[in-house]
C-alpha positions in Angstrom: 0.0 0.0 0.0 1.7 3.2 -1.1 1.7 6.3 1.0 -0.6 9.2 0.6 1.7 12.3 0.9 1.2 16.0 1.1 4.5 17.9 1.3 4.8 21.6 1.8 7.7 23.3 0.0 8.1 26.7 1.7 10.9 27.7 -0.7 12.7 30.9 0.3 9.9 32.2 2.5 9.4 32.9 6.2 11.8 34.0 8.9 12.7 31.4 11.5 10.1 33.0 13.9 7.4 32.9 11.2 8.3 29.3 10.3 7.9 28.3 13.9 4.4 29.8 14.0 3.5 28.2 10.7 4.7 24.8 11.9 2.8 25.2 15.1 -0.3 25.9 13.1 0.0 22.8 11.0 1.0 20.6 13.9 -2.1 21.7 15.8 -4.4 20.9 12.9 -2.9 17.5 11.8 -5.1 14.7 13.1 -4.4 11.0 13.2 -5.1 10.4 9.5 -3.4 8.0 7.0 -1.8 11.0 5.2 1.9 11.6 5.6 2.4 15.3 6.0 5.9 16.8 5.4 7.1 20.4 6.0 10.1 21.1 3.7 11.6 24.2 5.2 14.7 26.4 4.6 17.9 24.9 6.1 18.0 27.5 8.9 14.5 26.5 10.1 15.0 22.8 10.4 16.1 22.4 14.0 13.5 24.9 15.3 10.6 23.5 13.2 11.5 20.0 14.4 10.8 21.1 17.9 7.2 22.0 16.9 6.4 18.6 15.4 4.6 16.3 17.8 2.1 14.5 15.6 2.9 11.0 14.4 2.1 11.7 10.7 4.0 15.0 10.5 7.5 14.9 9.2 10.4 17.4 8.4 12.1 17.8 5.1 14.8 19.9 3.5 14.5 21.5 0.1 17.9 20.4 -1.2 21.4 19.2 -0.1 24.9 19.0 -1.4 26.2 16.4 -3.8 29.3 16.1 -1.5 29.4 14.3 1.8 31.6 16.9 3.5 34.6 19.2 2.9 35.6 22.6 1.8 32.4 23.6 0.1 31.5 27.0 1.6 27.8 27.6 1.9 26.7 24.1 1.1 24.7 21.8 3.4 25.3 18.1 3.5 22.8 15.3 3.7 24.4 14.3 7.1 23.7 17.8 8.4 20.1 17.6 7.2 19.7 14.3 8.9 21.2 15.5 12.2 18.8 18.4 12.2 15.9 15.9 12.4 14.7 15.7 8.8 13.4 12.6 7.2 13.0 13.8 3.6 14.9 15.9 1.0 13.5 17.5 -2.2 15.9 16.9 -5.1 15.7 18.2 -8.6 13.0 20.8 -8.2 12.5 22.7 -11.4 13.8 25.9 -9.8 17.1 24.1 -8.9 17.3 22.7 -12.5 16.5 26.0 -14.1 18.2 28.6 -11.9 21.2 26.6 -10.7 21.9 24.3 -13.6 21.4 21.1 -11.8 21.7 18.1 -14.2 20.3 14.6 -13.9 23.9 13.4 -13.5 24.4 15.6 -10.5 21.0 14.7 -9.1 21.9 11.0 -9.4 24.9 11.7 -7.1 22.6 13.5 -4.7 20.1 10.7 -4.6 22.8 8.2 -3.6 24.1 10.4 -0.8 20.7 11.1 0.5 19.9 7.4 0.6 23.2 6.6 2.3 22.2 9.0 5.1 18.9 7.3 5.6 16.8 10.1 4.2 14.0 9.8 1.6 14.4 11.7 -1.6 11.4 13.4 -3.1 12.7 13.4 -6.7 11.1 16.0 -9.0 10.5 15.5 -12.7 8.6 17.6 -15.2 8.5 19.5 -18.4 8.4 23.2 -19.4 5.6 24.6 -21.6 7.6 24.4 -24.8 8.3 20.7 -24.2 4.6 20.0 -23.5 3.4 21.9 -26.6 5.9 19.9 -28.7 4.5 16.7 -27.3 7.8 15.8 -25.7 6.6 15.7 -22.1 6.5 12.0 -21.7 10.1 11.7 -23.2 11.4 14.5 -20.9 10.1 12.9 -17.8 11.3 9.4 -18.7 14.8 10.8 -19.5 14.9 12.5 -16.1 14.1 9.3 -14.4 16.5 7.2 -16.5 19.4 9.5 -15.8 18.6 10.5 -12.2 17.1 7.4 -10.7 17.5 4.3 -12.8 21.1 3.6 -11.7 19.6 2.5 -8.4 19.1 -1.0 -7.3 15.5 -2.2 -6.8 15.8 -2.0 -3.0 17.2 1.6 -3.3 14.5 2.7 -5.7 11.8 1.4 -3.5 12.7 4.2 -1.0 12.0 7.0 -3.6 9.1 9.4 -3.7 8.5 11.0 -7.2 7.0 14.4 -7.6 5.7 15.3 -11.0 5.8 19.0 -11.7 4.3 20.5 -14.8 6.8 23.4 -14.8 4.4 25.6 -16.8 1.9 25.4 -13.9 4.2 26.5 -11.0 3.4 29.9 -9.7 1.5 30.8 -12.9 -2.0 30.0 -11.6 -2.3 27.4 -14.3 -2.9 23.8 -13.3 -2.8 20.6 -15.2 -6.3 19.1 -15.4 -7.0 16.1 -13.3 -7.0 14.1 -16.6 -3.6 15.4 -17.6 -2.2 14.7 -14.1 -3.5 11.1 -14.2 -2.2 10.5 -17.7 1.4 11.4 -16.9 1.4 9.9 -13.5 0.4 6.6 -15.1 3.2 7.0 -17.6 5.6 7.5 -14.7 4.3 4.4 -12.9 4.4 2.3 -16.1 8.0 3.4 -16.7 8.9 2.3 -13.2 7.2 -1.0 -13.8 9.2 -1.6 -17.0 12.5 -1.1 -15.1 11.8 -2.5 -11.6 8.6 -4.5 -12.0 4.9 -4.0 -11.2 5.2 -4.5 -7.4 7.7 -1.7 -6.9 5.8 0.5 -9.3 2.5 0.0 -7.4 4.2 0.8 -4.1 6.0 4.0 -5.3 4.2 7.2 -4.3 3.9 9.7 -7.2 2.7 13.1 -6.1 1.6 16.1 -8.1 3.3 19.5 -7.8 1.8 22.4 -9.7 -0.5 25.0 -8.3 -2.4 22.5 -6.1 -4.8 24.2 -3.7 -7.8 23.3 -1.6 -10.2 24.0 -4.4 -8.7 21.5 -6.8 -6.9 19.0 -4.5 -9.8 16.6 -4.2 -10.3 16.3 -7.9 -6.5 15.7 -8.4 -6.2 13.2 -5.6 -9.2 11.2 -6.8 -7.1 9.9 -9.6 -5.8 6.3 -9.1 -2.1 7.2 -9.8 -2.0 10.6 -8.0 -0.8 9.9 -4.4 -0.7 13.4 -3.1 0.9 16.8 -3.7 4.1 18.8 -3.4 2.6 22.1 -2.4 4.2 25.5 -2.8 2.4 28.8 -2.1 -0.6 27.1 -0.4 1.8 25.6 2.2 2.5 29.0 3.6 -0.9 29.2 5.2 -1.8 26.5 7.7 -5.5 26.5 6.9 -4.9 26.3 3.1 -2.3 23.6 3.5 -4.5 21.5 5.8 -7.4 22.0 3.4 -5.3 20.1 0.8 -4.4 17.4 3.3 -8.0 16.8 4.2 -8.9 16.6 0.5 -8.1 12.9 0.7 
């Protein structure tokens, strides 16, 4: 039985004090459901936010980590540091990291290995830009990202991965993939996993949707058989809105 997951990606928002209050608000509202709720905060928030988490289904995540274990890499944060701060998850390959910082699938493959070695769960992002979708290349783009970023893993390693599909053209634009579009590409992702690792692993891999998901459309998106939750951006910065998405299940 694959996990239902709603992960909030706060991006570069909130001061530490604001993050503490937001985390308190979410923690107070999370009930004993079967949804795994994750707060992916800025690095400097991790330790303080961890102190606010008391509910069994609420977890902490980071938004990135270094592709190096340790060393003279000023300004970088290692997977071991993230783990020591109390996190369980790390977002890797977000479209903003790929676009703004030139992160490649080869680099991300190295990060995935390091994250797994530190007993963290990668939330690995895949997705196409508008030009690629309009050209009908979106399936090929997503498969390539998986092939180069994930398919070097053994079956036991891959079974620990969460995949987040991001229609990049729908992030922060107000546009949203329709429920039908989301289901279509989530199924393509699951079928691609099955072709590589077999149907059992494919059926147990959580594939979540990340693209302008909000309380008003979450229920329709999550009703699809291959959509296992959401990676939430802007709506995760308000505890009521975020929990409105969680309860959409």
